[in-house]
N, C-alpha and C positions, 0 to 999 in steps of 0.2 A: 265423768271425766276419768280417763285412764291414769292421770297423774295425781288424783286426789288422795288424801290420806285418810279420810273418813273421820276426822277428829272434830269437825265443826260443832255438832250437837253436844258432844261430850264437854267441849270447852264452854259452850253456852250454858250447859247445865251447872258447871262449877261456878260460873259467874253469878247466875241467877240464884243458886243456893246460898252463895256467900252474902247475898243481899236479902235473905229470908223470903225469896220469891218461889214461884213454881212454874212448871211447864206442862201444858196439856197438848197432846198430839192426837189428832183424829185422822186415821188413814183409811181411805176407801179405794179398794182395788179398781183400777181403771179410771179413777177420778182424781188421784193425787192425795195430798194431805193438807190439813190445816194445823198450824202450830200457833198456840197462844202462850204468851209469856206474861205472867202476872208478877208485878213488883209492888211492894207496899209504898205508899206515899211517905215522904219524910215526916216523922213525928207521929205516924199512925200506929195503932196497936194491932198485932196480928190477931186474926179471928180463929 
């Protein structure tokens, strides 16, 4: 979109990081990308 700011993933990364999570992005030319967001369950210990 011509009117987009490009801040979407940066904001998502801040939110996920603040919840001790992580983001994995797998990009394949001509096929698009897969975005995986990992968030810990409440009360779980980080690995």
